[in-house]
Backbone as a printed PyTorch tensor [residue, N CA C, xyz], in Angstrom:
tensor([[[-11.0500, -24.4790,  17.8210],
         [-12.1080, -23.4150,  18.5900],
         [-13.2680, -23.2500,  17.4050]],

        [[-13.7630, -23.3400,  17.8810],
         [-14.8120, -23.4420,  16.9070],
         [-15.1260, -21.6670,  16.0040]],

        [[-15.8020, -21.7100,  14.9840],
         [-15.8650, -20.1140,  14.5560],
         [-17.1200, -18.9980,  15.7830]],

        [[-17.9170, -19.6300,  16.4130],
         [-19.1030, -19.1790,  17.1980],
         [-17.6630, -19.0020,  18.4990]],

        [[-17.2690, -20.1200,  19.1350],
         [-16.4830, -19.4830,  20.2340],
         [-15.6000, -18.6460,  20.0380]],

        [[-14.9820, -18.4410,  18.7990],
         [-13.4940, -17.5550,  18.5670],
         [-14.2120, -16.0600,  18.3350]],

        [[-15.1900, -16.1600,  17.9780],
         [-15.9940, -14.5180,  17.8740],
         [-16.1630, -14.1810,  18.9150]],

        [[-16.9440, -15.1010,  19.9000],
         [-17.5880, -14.8050,  21.2630],
         [-16.4890, -13.9580,  22.0620]],

        [[-15.3730, -15.3430,  22.1120],
         [-14.2820, -14.2620,  23.1590],
         [-13.6820, -13.6910,  22.2270]],

        [[-13.7520, -12.9390,  21.2950],
         [-12.5000, -11.9260,  20.4770],
         [-14.0090, -10.9520,  20.8420]],

        [[-14.8530, -11.0230,  20.8590],
         [-16.1080,  -9.7290,  21.2310],
         [-15.8490,  -9.4880,  22.4850]],

        [[-15.3850, -10.6180,  23.5170],
         [-15.1720, -10.2980,  24.8510],
         [-13.8070,  -9.1700,  25.4020]],

        [[-12.7640,  -9.6390,  24.5270],
         [-11.2430,  -9.4010,  24.6510],
         [-10.8950,  -7.8000,  24.1730]],

        [[-11.9390,  -7.6020,  22.8300],
         [-11.2040,  -6.5880,  22.1000],
         [-12.5120,  -5.4650,  21.9220]],

        [[-12.1700,  -3.9820,  21.5780],
         [-12.7720,  -3.1980,  21.3480],
         [-14.0080,  -3.2010,  20.6860]],

        [[-15.3850,  -3.3600,  20.2920],
         [-15.9800,  -3.2220,  19.3180],
         [-15.7850,  -2.0030,  18.6260]],

        [[-14.9070,  -2.2430,  17.6540],
         [-14.4850,  -1.1170,  16.6950],
         [-13.6000,  -1.9210,  15.9310]],

        [[-14.0620,  -1.6590,  14.1770],
         [-13.2760,  -1.7210,  13.5400],
         [-11.7700,  -1.0250,  13.4020]],

        [[-10.9020,  -1.9010,  13.3900],
         [ -9.6520,  -1.9010,  12.8630],
         [ -9.2250,  -1.0070,  11.9270]],

        [[ -9.9290,  -1.1650,  10.7890],
         [ -9.7660,  -0.5200,   9.5820],
         [-10.0930,   0.7360,   9.8240]],

        [[-11.6170,   1.0610,   9.6370],
         [-12.3010,   2.3950,   9.2520],
         [-12.1590,   3.0720,  10.7670]],

        [[-12.4110,   2.4390,  11.8590],
         [-12.9120,   2.7980,  12.6180],
         [-14.2370,   3.1850,  13.4930]],

        [[-15.0820,   2.4640,  12.8380],
         [-16.1820,   2.4920,  12.9210],
         [-16.4950,   1.7330,  14.3200]],

        [[-18.0050,   2.0370,  15.3750],
         [-18.2710,   2.1110,  16.3050],
         [-19.0390,   0.8630,  16.0750]],

        [[-19.0510,  -0.1650,  16.6130],
         [-20.2650,  -0.9700,  16.4300],
         [-21.3300,  -1.6990,  17.9750]],

        [[-22.2470,  -2.0230,  18.0790],
         [-23.2370,  -2.2870,  19.2110],
         [-24.8580,  -2.3740,  19.2430]],

        [[-25.1380,  -3.1800,  19.9510],
         [-26.7000,  -3.6930,  18.9520],
         [-26.9130,  -4.1630,  18.1930]],

        [[-27.6510,  -3.8570,  17.5710],
         [-28.0030,  -4.8110,  16.0470],
         [-26.6960,  -4.4590,  15.3110]],

        [[-25.7040,  -3.5750,  15.0340],
         [-25.2990,  -3.7370,  14.1460],
         [-23.7610,  -4.4070,  14.2100]],

        [[-23.7220,  -5.0580,  15.4230],
         [-22.5900,  -6.0100,  16.3930],
         [-22.2560,  -7.2680,  15.1790]],

        [[-23.4630,  -7.2250,  14.9680],
         [-23.1680,  -8.7190,  13.7460],
         [-22.3230,  -8.4370,  12.3950]],

        [[-22.5790,  -7.0950,  12.3310],
         [-21.5970,  -6.6770,  11.0520],
         [-20.2260,  -6.7440,  11.5240]],

        [[-19.8880,  -6.7480,  12.2350],
         [-18.3030,  -6.9820,  13.0950],
         [-17.4420,  -8.1670,  12.9090]],

        [[-16.7220,  -8.9220,  12.3220],
         [-15.9990, -10.0590,  11.9490],
         [-14.8480, -10.0810,  12.5980]],

        [[-14.5900, -11.2330,  12.3500],
         [-13.4240, -11.7440,  13.2530],
         [-12.0240, -11.6180,  12.2010]],

        [[-11.2670, -11.0650,  11.6880],
         [-10.1200, -11.6550,  10.8660],
         [ -8.9770, -12.0730,  11.5500]],

        [[ -8.8260, -13.0490,  11.4150],
         [ -7.0970, -13.4440,  11.6100],
         [ -6.2350, -13.1830,  10.4880]],

        [[ -5.1080, -12.5580,  11.1830],
         [ -4.3570, -11.3850,  10.5170],
         [ -2.9250, -12.8830,   9.6940]],

        [[ -2.6330, -13.5760,  10.6710],
         [ -2.1150, -14.3330,   9.1610],
         [ -2.9760, -15.3630,   8.5280]],

        [[ -4.0900, -14.6970,   8.2720],
         [ -4.7670, -15.2440,   6.9960],
         [ -4.9880, -17.4730,   7.3680]],

        [[ -4.7790, -17.5580,   9.0860],
         [ -5.3930, -18.7500,   9.1170],
         [ -6.0150, -19.1210,  10.3770]],

        [[ -7.3530, -19.4590,   9.6830],
         [ -8.3420, -19.7970,  10.3830],
         [ -8.6050, -20.6800,  11.3560]],

        [[ -7.5770, -21.5740,  12.0700],
         [ -7.1840, -22.4880,  12.6180],
         [ -6.1910, -22.2270,  13.9120]],

        [[ -5.8610, -20.7990,  13.4440],
         [ -5.0530, -20.7200,  14.6220],
         [ -5.5120, -19.0290,  15.2650]],

        [[ -5.9900, -20.0780,  16.5410],
         [ -6.4950, -18.8940,  17.4310],
         [ -6.2250, -18.7480,  18.8810]],

        [[ -5.3170, -18.3410,  19.4070],
         [ -4.8270, -18.3860,  20.1990],
         [ -5.9740, -17.2870,  21.2800]],

        [[ -5.6980, -18.4250,  22.1940],
         [ -7.1690, -17.6670,  23.6970],
         [ -6.4870, -16.0800,  23.7760]],

        [[ -5.3780, -15.5880,  24.0340],
         [ -5.6370, -14.4570,  24.2370],
         [ -5.9700, -13.3080,  23.1480]],

        [[ -5.9660, -13.8140,  21.8010],
         [ -6.7380, -13.3230,  20.6050],
         [ -5.4520, -12.6140,  20.3070]],

        [[ -3.8870, -12.7730,  20.2280],
         [ -3.2660, -11.7550,  19.5430],
         [ -2.6800, -12.1450,  18.2290]],

        [[ -3.6230, -12.6930,  17.3020],
         [ -3.9310, -13.1870,  15.4910],
         [ -5.5600, -12.8650,  15.1420]],

        [[ -6.3880, -12.3890,  15.7410],
         [ -7.2000, -11.7430,  15.4640],
         [ -7.3650,  -9.9360,  15.5430]],

        [[ -8.0630,  -9.4230,  14.6100],
         [ -8.3320,  -7.6310,  15.1100],
         [-10.2050,  -8.1710,  14.4750]],

        [[-10.7950,  -6.9370,  14.6720],
         [-12.2320,  -7.3670,  14.2210],
         [-11.9940,  -6.2890,  13.6640]],

        [[-12.9830,  -6.4740,  11.9850],
         [-12.8200,  -5.7390,  10.8780],
         [-14.6870,  -5.8060,  10.9360]],

        [[-15.0030,  -4.5920,  10.1080],
         [-17.0570,  -4.5610,  10.0520],
         [-16.6250,  -5.2020,   8.2720]],

        [[-17.7500,  -5.7410,   7.7770],
         [-17.6620,  -6.3100,   6.9150],
         [-17.2680,  -5.8100,   5.3890]],

        [[-17.2400,  -4.8180,   5.4250],
         [-16.4710,  -4.2410,   4.2680],
         [-15.3050,  -4.2590,   4.2210]],

        [[-14.4730,  -4.2210,   4.9490],
         [-12.8700,  -3.9520,   5.6070],
         [-12.5880,  -5.2820,   5.6420]],

        [[-13.6590,  -6.5800,   5.9730],
         [-13.2110,  -7.6750,   6.2200],
         [-12.9060,  -8.1240,   4.5340]],

        [[-14.0400,  -8.1250,   3.6280],
         [-14.1240,  -8.1320,   2.3990],
         [-12.9140,  -7.6300,   1.5370]],

        [[-12.5910,  -6.8460,   1.8510],
         [-11.5950,  -5.3150,   1.3710],
         [-10.8150,  -6.4930,   1.4700]],

        [[-10.3580,  -6.8350,   2.6740],
         [ -8.6160,  -6.9820,   3.4330],
         [ -8.7140,  -8.0730,   2.3550]],

        [[ -9.5300,  -9.2010,   2.3160],
         [ -9.4150, -10.6850,   1.5810],
         [ -9.6310, -10.4020,   0.3400]],

        [[-10.1400,  -9.3440,  -0.1910],
         [-10.1190,  -8.9080,  -2.1630],
         [ -8.6730,  -8.7160,  -2.7310]],

        [[ -7.9260,  -7.7170,  -1.4040],
         [ -6.4410,  -6.9690,  -1.7440],
         [ -5.6690,  -8.4180,  -1.6090]],

        [[ -5.5930,  -9.9410,  -0.9790],
         [ -4.7130, -10.9100,  -1.6990],
         [ -5.3740, -11.3400,  -2.6340]],

        [[ -6.2730, -11.5730,  -2.6520],
         [ -7.2870, -12.2360,  -4.1770],
         [ -6.4900, -11.5100,  -5.1400]],

        [[ -6.0850, -10.1830,  -5.2880],
         [ -6.4730,  -9.4440,  -6.2310],
         [ -4.7860,  -9.3120,  -6.3520]],

        [[ -4.1560,  -9.7740,  -5.4000],
         [ -1.9020,  -9.8300,  -5.2610],
         [ -2.1680, -11.1730,  -5.9970]],

        [[ -2.5670, -12.1880,  -6.0750],
         [ -2.4270, -13.6820,  -6.8960],
         [ -2.3870, -13.2930,  -8.1530]],

        [[ -3.3960, -12.5090,  -8.8100],
         [ -3.4010, -12.5210, -10.4450],
         [ -2.6560, -11.2960, -10.3160]],

        [[ -2.3070, -10.2520,  -9.9940],
         [ -0.9400,  -9.2910, -10.5280],
         [  0.2170,  -9.4910, -11.1280]],

        [[  0.7850,  -9.0590, -11.6370],
         [  2.1830,  -9.3690, -12.1980],
         [  3.0350,  -9.2770, -10.9520]],

        [[  3.9520, -10.3930, -10.7920],
         [  4.9260,  -9.7610,  -9.8080],
         [  6.2400,  -9.2300, -10.3070]],

        [[  6.1820,  -8.9390, -11.8200],
         [  7.2910,  -7.8420, -11.9200],
         [  6.3450,  -6.2610, -12.0890]],

        [[  7.3790,  -4.9040, -11.4250],
         [  7.2890,  -4.2830, -10.9950],
         [  7.6740,  -2.8850, -12.2670]],

        [[  6.5620,  -2.6760, -13.0460],
         [  7.3570,  -1.8710, -13.9350],
         [  7.8680,  -0.9080, -14.1480]],

        [[  6.8630,  -0.2540, -12.0850],
         [  7.8030,   1.3380, -12.2550],
         [  9.3050,   1.2630, -11.5520]],

        [[  9.6400,   0.0130, -10.9840],
         [ 10.8560,  -0.4740, -10.2570],
         [ 11.7510,  -0.6610, -11.4240]],

        [[ 11.8460,  -0.4500, -12.6210],
         [ 12.5200,  -1.1550, -13.8210],
         [ 13.1850,   0.2730, -13.8950]],

        [[ 14.9160,   0.5020, -13.9760],
         [ 15.4470,   1.2850, -14.4190],
         [ 15.3720,   1.5890, -15.8020]],

        [[ 14.8000,   2.3790, -15.7290],
         [ 14.6330,   3.2560, -17.3140],
         [ 14.6760,   4.6780, -17.5030]],

        [[ 15.9800,   5.9180, -18.5200],
         [ 15.8110,   6.4170, -18.4870],
         [ 14.3690,   7.1090, -18.8040]],

        [[ 14.3540,   8.8500, -18.3070],
         [ 12.8820,   9.3360, -18.0440],
         [ 12.9850,   9.9710, -19.2530]],

        [[ 14.0810,  10.2720, -19.9900],
         [ 13.4190,  10.8830, -20.7910],
         [ 14.4950,  10.7470, -22.1470]],

        [[ 14.7020,  10.6840, -23.1760],
         [ 15.4370,   9.6170, -24.0850],
         [ 16.1220,  11.0460, -25.0870]],

        [[ 15.5790,  12.3720, -25.3940],
         [ 16.1810,  13.3410, -25.5500],
         [ 16.8320,  14.0000, -24.9210]],

        [[ 17.7870,  14.6190, -25.2670],
         [ 18.8070,  15.7080, -24.9850],
         [ 19.0060,  16.2550, -25.7460]],

        [[ 18.3790,  17.5590, -25.7390],
         [ 18.3330,  18.9990, -26.5770],
         [ 19.8620,  19.5570, -26.2480]],

        [[ 20.1760,  19.4530, -24.9390],
         [ 22.0060,  20.2400, -25.0120],
         [ 23.0540,  19.0110, -25.6200]],

        [[ 22.7030,  17.9220, -25.8480],
         [ 24.0170,  16.8290, -25.5920],
         [ 25.2520,  17.2730, -26.6260]],

        [[ 25.5400,  18.2310, -27.7330],
         [ 26.1510,  18.3910, -28.4380],
         [ 26.5110,  19.9900, -28.5800]],

        [[ 25.9840,  20.7480, -27.2550],
         [ 26.2160,  22.2640, -26.8780],
         [ 27.8480,  22.5930, -27.2430]],

        [[ 27.7460,  22.2050, -26.5290],
         [ 29.5600,  22.5610, -25.9920],
         [ 30.5110,  21.7360, -27.4740]],

        [[ 30.1600,  21.2620, -28.5870],
         [ 30.7270,  21.2260, -29.6640],
         [ 29.8370,  22.3680, -30.8500]],

        [[ 29.0230,  22.6390, -30.5750],
         [ 28.4530,  23.4760, -31.5290],
         [ 28.9070,  24.8300, -31.2590]],

        [[ 29.1520,  25.2250, -29.9460],
         [ 29.8080,  26.2780, -29.5490],
         [ 31.4430,  26.3080, -29.7310]],

        [[ 32.0150,  25.5400, -29.4770],
         [ 33.6220,  25.0400, -29.9010],
         [ 33.6080,  25.7250, -31.8090]],

        [[ 32.7920,  25.0790, -32.2750],
         [ 32.9700,  25.5740, -33.8570],
         [ 32.4210,  26.7650, -34.0860]],

        [[ 31.6530,  27.4370, -33.7670],
         [ 31.2430,  28.6860, -34.0200],
         [ 30.7610,  29.6470, -33.0250]],

        [[ 31.1660,  29.3050, -31.3160],
         [ 30.5250,  29.8960, -30.7440],
         [ 30.8460,  31.2170, -30.6790]],

        [[ 30.2740,  31.5120, -29.3530],
         [ 30.1290,  33.4870, -29.0650],
         [ 31.9350,  33.5900, -29.5130]],

        [[ 31.6340,  34.5970, -29.7520],
         [ 33.1990,  35.7390, -30.1070],
         [ 33.6720,  36.1410, -28.4190]],

        [[ 34.7900,  35.7240, -28.0280],
         [ 35.4680,  36.5520, -27.1110],
         [ 35.3180,  38.3250, -27.1010]],

        [[ 35.1300,  39.1990, -26.4770],
         [ 34.8390,  40.3700, -26.6010],
         [ 36.1600,  40.7980, -26.2300]],

        [[ 37.1080,  41.7090, -27.0730],
         [ 38.4630,  41.9530, -26.6400],
         [ 37.9600,  43.4810, -25.8840]],

        [[ 38.6480,  43.4100, -24.7740],
         [ 38.6030,  44.9180, -24.0450],
         [ 39.6580,  45.6770, -23.8240]],

        [[ 39.2970,  46.8510, -25.0530],
         [ 40.4460,  47.5220, -25.5210],
         [ 39.9190,  49.1690, -25.0750]],

        [[ 40.6540,  49.9930, -24.6720],
         [ 40.3170,  51.1780, -23.8990],
         [ 40.6500,  52.4580, -25.1540]],

        [[ 39.8980,  52.9880, -25.3600],
         [ 39.9970,  54.2890, -26.2350],
         [ 40.0510,  55.3040, -25.8690]]])
């Protein structure tokens, strides 16, 4: 299916609303509404439109730039690495210190 064919078909079966930002389009603004292939395969054009969504030019550009950015980002996520939050433990030897010179127990003496 040619580009104009699947765009015209998408405009016939889908509402003229950007799927991402929710803006309505009609009249001259309709040209700003584009067909985005959900699986990113422009050759996959089923007649029921199940691989299409209508996006405004801004959201469409954003959608494709996100996938391009993902290719350049490192595959490791440093946030997922298990590291101690803090290396300082101020009370680590508290019990040892209390044992040596800890508080003295009070004796209950009745006078």
